[in-house]
KEKE-3310 file (N, C-alpha, C; in steps of 0.2 Angstrom, whole numbers, plus 5000, padded with zeros to 4 digits):
npx = (5427:5424:5428:5438:5431:5435:5434:5430:5438:5450:5447:5447:5460:5467:5462:5465:5481:5483:5477:5488:5500:5496:5497:5511:5516:5510:5519:5530:5529:5527:5541:5546:5539:5544:5556:5555:5549:5561:5568:5561:5562:5577:5575:5572:5580:5592:5599:5591:5585:5582:5566:5560:5561:5555:5540:5538:5544:5543:5553:5559:5549:5546:5558:5566:5563:5566:5557:5551:5535:5527:5516:5502:5490:5481:5469:5466:5457:5457:5451:5459:5471:5479:5495:5492:5482:5469:5453:5454:5454:5464:5476:5480:5490:5493:5505:5516:5535:5542:5548:5539:5537:5531:5526:5520:5516:5509:5506:5499:5495:5482:5465:5453:5440:5429:5434:5445:5456:5473:5480:5489:5501:5512:5532:5545:5547:5550:5550:5545:5544:5529:5514:5504:5486:5477:5465:5461:5453:5450:5447:5456:5469:5469:5469:5480:5479:5483:5491:5506:5507:5509:5520:5520:5523:5525:5524:5533:5530:5518:5506:5500:5488:5484:5483:5496:5504:5504:5518:5531:5525:5529:5521:5509:5510:5504:5507:5501:5504:5509:5497:5489:5493:5494:5478:5476:5482:5475:5464:5466:5469:5457:5448:5453:5452:5438:5434:5439:5431:5420:5423:5425:5412:5405)
npy = (5361:5372:5390:5396:5406:5422:5436:5429:5420:5429:5437:5426:5421:5432:5434:5422:5424:5434:5429:5418:5430:5434:5424:5422:5433:5433:5422:5428:5439:5429:5425:5438:5441:5431:5434:5446:5442:5432:5445:5451:5440:5439:5454:5451:5446:5457:5471:5483:5497:5515:5521:5525:5542:5546:5536:5525:5516:5499:5488:5489:5482:5472:5473:5477:5489:5506:5521:5537:5544:5557:5567:5581:5565:5557:5544:5529:5513:5497:5480:5465:5453:5445:5441:5429:5424:5428:5438:5454:5473:5482:5496:5509:5522:5538:5551:5565:5567:5576:5591:5595:5584:5569:5560:5549:5531:5521:5504:5502:5489:5478:5482:5472:5478:5487:5505:5506:5514:5517:5523:5533:5543:5548:5544:5533:5521:5503:5491:5480:5485:5489:5486:5502:5503:5503:5514:5515:5515:5499:5503:5512:5508:5497:5505:5511:5524:5524:5531:5528:5514:5517:5515:5509:5506:5491:5489:5480:5480:5479:5494:5498:5487:5485:5470:5459:5463:5454:5443:5446:5437:5428:5422:5428:5436:5435:5421:5418:5418:5408:5400:5410:5409:5396:5397:5407:5400:5390:5393:5398:5386:5380:5391:5390:5373:5376:5385:5378:5364:5371:5376:5363:5357:5364)
npz = (5319:5332:5335:5348:5359:5359:5369:5382:5383:5382:5395:5406:5405:5409:5421:5428:5428:5434:5448:5449:5450:5461:5471:5468:5474:5490:5493:5493:5502:5513:5515:5519:5531:5539:5539:5547:5558:5563:5568:5577:5586:5590:5594:5606:5616:5616:5624:5635:5629:5627:5626:5609:5603:5593:5590:5578:5572:5567:5566:5581:5588:5604:5608:5621:5634:5640:5646:5651:5660:5657:5668:5662:5660:5648:5647:5641:5636:5633:5628:5635:5638:5654:5660:5666:5657:5660:5656:5652:5656:5646:5655:5648:5646:5640:5638:5639:5636:5640:5633:5618:5604:5602:5612:5622:5625:5637:5644:5658:5663:5668:5673:5682:5678:5669:5667:5676:5679:5688:5703:5697:5690:5684:5680:5679:5668:5664:5652:5638:5619:5608:5599:5598:5601:5588:5577:5566:5551:5540:5529:5527:5526:5515:5504:5505:5513:5526:5541:5548:5561:5578:5591:5609:5626:5636:5651:5663:5677:5683:5686:5706:5710:5699:5687:5680:5664:5649:5646:5632:5615:5601:5596:5592:5582:5567:5552:5539:5523:5517:5516:5511:5497:5493:5490:5481:5471:5469:5465:5454:5447:5446:5439:5427:5425:5426:5414:5403:5404:5400:5388:5380:5383:5376)
capx = (5428:5422:5433:5436:5426:5441:5434:5430:5447:5455:5445:5450:5469:5469:5460:5469:5486:5481:5478:5495:5505:5494:5500:5517:5515:5510:5525:5537:5527:5530:5549:5546:5537:5548:5563:5554:5549:5567:5571:5558:5566:5583:5576:5568:5587:5595:5598:5586:5587:5575:5559:5560:5557:5547:5538:5535:5547:5542:5558:5559:5545:5548:5564:5566:5564:5563:5554:5548:5530:5526:5508:5496:5489:5475:5469:5461:5455:5456:5451:5467:5472:5483:5501:5490:5476:5463:5452:5453:5455:5471:5474:5484:5493:5496:5508:5523:5542:5547:5547:5540:5538:5524:5525:5521:5509:5512:5503:5502:5493:5474:5460:5445:5433:5433:5435:5448:5463:5474:5481:5497:5502:5519:5535:5549:5545:5553:5545:5545:5539:5524:5510:5498:5480:5476:5458:5461:5446:5452:5448:5460:5475:5466:5470:5485:5483:5483:5496:5510:5507:5515:5523:5519:5528:5522:5528:5535:5528:5510:5505:5496:5481:5483:5486:5502:5504:5507:5527:5532:5523:5530:5516:5503:5511:5500:5509:5495:5504:5509:5489:5485:5496:5490:5472:5477:5485:5470:5457:5469:5467:5449:5444:5456:5448:5431:5433:5440:5426:5414:5422:5424:5403:5404)
capy = (5365:5381:5394:5398:5414:5427:5440:5426:5417:5435:5439:5420:5420:5437:5430:5417:5426:5439:5423:5416:5433:5436:5418:5424:5441:5430:5419:5435:5441:5424:5426:5445:5441:5427:5437:5450:5435:5431:5448:5450:5434:5440:5458:5448:5445:5463:5474:5488:5503:5521:5522:5530:5548:5545:5528:5523:5509:5492:5484:5490:5478:5465:5475:5480:5498:5512:5528:5542:5546:5564:5570:5576:5558:5553:5536:5523:5507:5493:5473:5460:5446:5446:5435:5423:5423:5431:5443:5461:5480:5487:5502:5511:5530:5543:5555:5568:5563:5582:5596:5593:5577:5565:5559:5541:5527:5515:5500:5498:5483:5474:5480:5466:5479:5493:5513:5502:5517:5516:5530:5534:5552:5549:5540:5529:5511:5497:5485:5480:5488:5484:5491:5506:5503:5508:5515:5519:5511:5497:5504:5518:5501:5495:5511:5515:5530:5525:5533:5521:5512:5520:5510:5508:5503:5488:5489:5473:5479:5484:5499:5498:5487:5481:5463:5460:5462:5448:5442:5444:5431:5430:5418:5433:5440:5428:5421:5417:5421:5402:5396:5412:5409:5391:5397:5409:5396:5383:5397:5399:5381:5377:5395:5384:5371:5377:5387:5371:5361:5375:5376:5358:5357:5371)
capz = (5325:5334:5338:5357:5361:5361:5373:5386:5383:5386:5402:5410:5405:5414:5429:5430:5427:5441:5455:5449:5452:5469:5475:5471:5480:5496:5493:5493:5509:5518:5516:5522:5537:5542:5541:5553:5566:5567:5569:5583:5591:5592:5599:5615:5619:5615:5630:5636:5625:5625:5620:5602:5602:5587:5589:5573:5568:5569:5570:5586:5592:5607:5611:5630:5633:5646:5646:5658:5656:5661:5667:5663:5658:5645:5648:5636:5638:5628:5631:5632:5644:5659:5659:5668:5652:5661:5652:5657:5652:5647:5656:5644:5649:5634:5643:5638:5638:5638:5630:5611:5602:5602:5620:5622:5627:5641:5645:5665:5667:5666:5678:5681:5678:5665:5669:5682:5678:5693:5705:5695:5685:5682:5684:5674:5666:5661:5650:5632:5614:5607:5594:5602:5599:5580:5578:5559:5548:5537:5522:5525:5525:5508:5500:5505:5515:5534:5543:5551:5565:5582:5596:5615:5632:5638:5658:5665:5682:5683:5693:5709:5708:5690:5685:5676:5656:5646:5641:5623:5613:5596:5592:5591:5575:5562:5545:5536:5520:5513:5515:5505:5492:5491:5490:5476:5465:5468:5462:5447:5443:5448:5435:5421:5424:5424:5407:5399:5403:5398:5381:5378:5382:5368)
cpx = (5427:5427:5431:5433:5432:5440:5433:5437:5451:5452:5448:5456:5469:5467:5465:5478:5487:5482:5486:5498:5502:5495:5507:5519:5516:5515:5530:5535:5527:5536:5550:5545:5542:5555:5562:5553:5556:5571:5568:5562:5570:5582:5573:5576:5590:5594:5594:5589:5581:5571:5561:5558:5553:5546:5536:5538:5546:5550:5563:5555:5546:5556:5564:5569:5563:5561:5551:5542:5529:5518:5506:5494:5481:5476:5464:5463:5454:5455:5459:5467:5479:5489:5498:5483:5469:5461:5453:5453:5461:5471:5483:5486:5494:5499:5513:5529:5546:5545:5546:5538:5532:5522:5525:5517:5513:5507:5504:5500:5486:5469:5454:5438:5435:5432:5441:5456:5465:5476:5489:5497:5508:5525:5540:5546:5546:5549:5548:5541:5535:5521:5506:5493:5479:5469:5456:5455:5453:5453:5454:5469:5475:5470:5475:5486:5481:5491:5499:5509:5511:5515:5521:5524:5524:5526:5527:5533:5523:5511:5501:5490:5479:5487:5492:5501:5508:5514:5524:5529:5524:5524:5510:5505:5509:5505:5506:5499:5504:5501:5486:5488:5493:5482:5471:5479:5479:5465:5460:5468:5460:5445:5448:5452:5440:5430:5435:5436:5420:5416:5424:5415:5402:5404)
cpy = (5372:5384:5397:5406:5418:5431:5434:5422:5422:5435:5433:5420:5427:5436:5428:5420:5431:5435:5422:5424:5435:5431:5420:5427:5437:5426:5422:5438:5438:5426:5433:5443:5435:5429:5443:5447:5434:5438:5452:5445:5437:5447:5457:5448:5452:5466:5479:5494:5509:5521:5526:5536:5549:5537:5525:5517:5502:5486:5484:5484:5472:5467:5478:5485:5501:5518:5532:5545:5554:5566:5576:5570:5558:5548:5531:5517:5502:5483:5470:5455:5447:5441:5430:5421:5424:5436:5448:5467:5481:5495:5507:5520:5533:5550:5557:5563:5570:5585:5596:5586:5574:5564:5552:5536:5521:5511:5498:5492:5482:5476:5473:5471:5485:5501:5509:5507:5517:5524:5532:5540:5550:5545:5537:5523:5509:5493:5484:5484:5484:5489:5495:5503:5507:5507:5517:5514:5507:5498:5507:5511:5499:5500:5514:5522:5531:5526:5527:5520:5514:5514:5513:5504:5498:5488:5483:5475:5483:5490:5496:5495:5484:5474:5463:5461:5456:5450:5443:5439:5432:5425:5422:5436:5432:5428:5417:5416:5412:5399:5401:5410:5402:5391:5400:5406:5391:5387:5399:5394:5380:5384:5391:5381:5370:5380:5380:5366:5364:5375:5368:5355:5360:5367)
cpz = (5327:5337:5344:5357:5365:5367:5380:5389:5385:5394:5406:5412:5409:5421:5431:5432:5434:5447:5454:5451:5462:5473:5476:5475:5487:5498:5495:5501:5514:5519:5520:5530:5542:5544:5548:5559:5567:5571:5577:5590:5596:5596:5608:5618:5619:5621:5630:5631:5629:5623:5617:5604:5597:5587:5584:5570:5571:5571:5576:5591:5596:5610:5620:5630:5640:5643:5653:5654:5662:5662:5664:5659:5655:5645:5643:5639:5633:5631:5630:5638:5648:5656:5661:5663:5654:5658:5657:5652:5655:5648:5653:5645:5643:5639:5638:5641:5640:5635:5621:5611:5603:5607:5619:5626:5632:5644:5651:5668:5666:5674:5676:5679:5672:5670:5676:5681:5687:5695:5703:5688:5683:5683:5676:5674:5662:5659:5641:5626:5610:5602:5597:5598:5592:5579:5570:5555:5543:5531:5520:5522:5518:5502:5498:5510:5523:5536:5548:5559:5572:5588:5604:5620:5635:5646:5661:5673:5683:5690:5697:5709:5704:5690:5680:5670:5653:5644:5634:5622:5605:5590:5590:5583:5569:5555:5541:5528:5513:5510:5510:5499:5489:5489:5482:5471:5464:5465:5456:5444:5441:5442:5429:5418:5421:5416:5403:5398:5400:5391:5377:5377:5376:5362)
residu = (MET:LYS:ARG:LEU:PRO:ILE:VAL:ALA:THR:ILE:ILE:VAL:ALA:LEU:ALA:VAL:ALA:LEU:MET:ILE:ALA:LEU:GLY:VAL:TRP:GLN:LEU:GLN:ARG:LYS:ALA:GLU:LYS:GLU:ALA:MET:ILE:ALA:GLN:TYR:ALA:ALA:ASN:VAL:ALA:LEU:PRO:GLU:ILE:ALA:PHE:PRO:ALA:ILE:PRO:VAL:ASN:ASP:ALA:LEU:LEU:PHE:ARG:LYS:ALA:VAL:GLY:THR:CYS:ILE:GLY:PRO:ILE:ASN:TRP:ILE:GLU:ARG:SER:GLY:ARG:THR:ALA:GLN:GLY:ALA:THR:GLY:TRP:ARG:GLN:ILE:ALA:GLN:CYS:ARG:THR:GLY:ILE:GLY:GLY:PRO:GLY:MET:ALA:VAL:GLN:LEU:GLY:LEU:SER:GLY:GLN:PRO:ARG:GLY:LYS:PRO:ALA:TRP:ASN:SER:GLY:VAL:VAL:HIS:GLY:TYR:ILE:SER:GLN:ALA:PRO:ASP:ASP:GLN:PRO:LEU:ILE:LEU:SER:LEU:ILE:GLY:ALA:ALA:HIS:PRO:LYS:THR:LEU:MET:LEU:ILE:ALA:ALA:THR:PRO:ALA:ALA:GLY:LEU:ALA:ALA:ASN:PRO:VAL:PRO:ASP:LEU:SER:SER:ILE:PRO:ASN:ASN:HIS:LEU:ALA:TYR:ALA:VAL:GLN:TRP:PHE:VAL:PHE:ALA:ALA:ILE:ALA:ALA:ILE:ILE:TYR:VAL:ILE:ALA:VAL:ARG:ALA:ARG)
# end
């Protein structure tokens, strides 16, 4: 009998081991994501809190909150959907909350057309906590160099002239880790089967 190709066997074994490890890691991520979604579901029913002074704590997502937005305001727009499911332009106010601090972002509603900012310059806003738009390149997340995502307040009552924001929706949080785990295990099995067939043919 011919001996197994040592180098090829080592490479395939390492690749299969890596794919299995990635599958196990995805299963761990699945458990973490399920715990996180359970926390968010509990947040929806908790009492209102003050919008955090340092808005980077994802554990507060979907929690009811109140904040005071102080001008001057920098407006940004992002595409989105209204509470009724219609498409529109999210009108987000970036403003101060007092002396010092990072300030806050408030999504005041959606306009039907771009550049539809409302005639609103400050005030107390009640709503729920969500993530602010993040324009960081994906590559930064992949290499671990991205800064933490910040939070913003989604207004429960839209500013005059804007459509209402959507209500908290836990289904918007993806949890595909089981599918990813199965994919890695399948890739590992396919690689092992192909290698066995190749060795037998040899």
